[in-house]
C-alpha positions, 0 to 999 in steps of 0.5 A: 311489711310483708314477712318472709316464710319461715320467718320466727319473730317475737310477739308482745301480744298474746295472740298468733297473728294471721300467718303464722303459727306458735312456734311449739313443736306441732306437726304440719302436713306438707301437702298444705304447707309446701313452701314452708317445708322447702326451707324447714325441711325436717330439721325440727322433725317429721316424716318428711312424707307426709308432714314436718315439725315447726321449731318448739321455742316454748319456754325460750322466751326471754320475758313471759308472756311473749310468743315466738311464731314462724311466718306461713304465709308471706314472700318466698325468701329468694337468694342472691 
């Protein structure tokens, strides 16, 4: 199953899978993540010209030990 860019998923293991980033509010360069930036924009922070931020969901997990991650390598979601 291929994931969609920008998709947020809750994982029950203690590592971030390949193609995903931890939802910890970290900043990413737009130049290397332009497709994800086109979906998220500066909704979660960043200056919008060189960087943007991922959502920060740390501490929002329903059970301690789970992690929220956002897909940064996957399918671009198309609109109908």
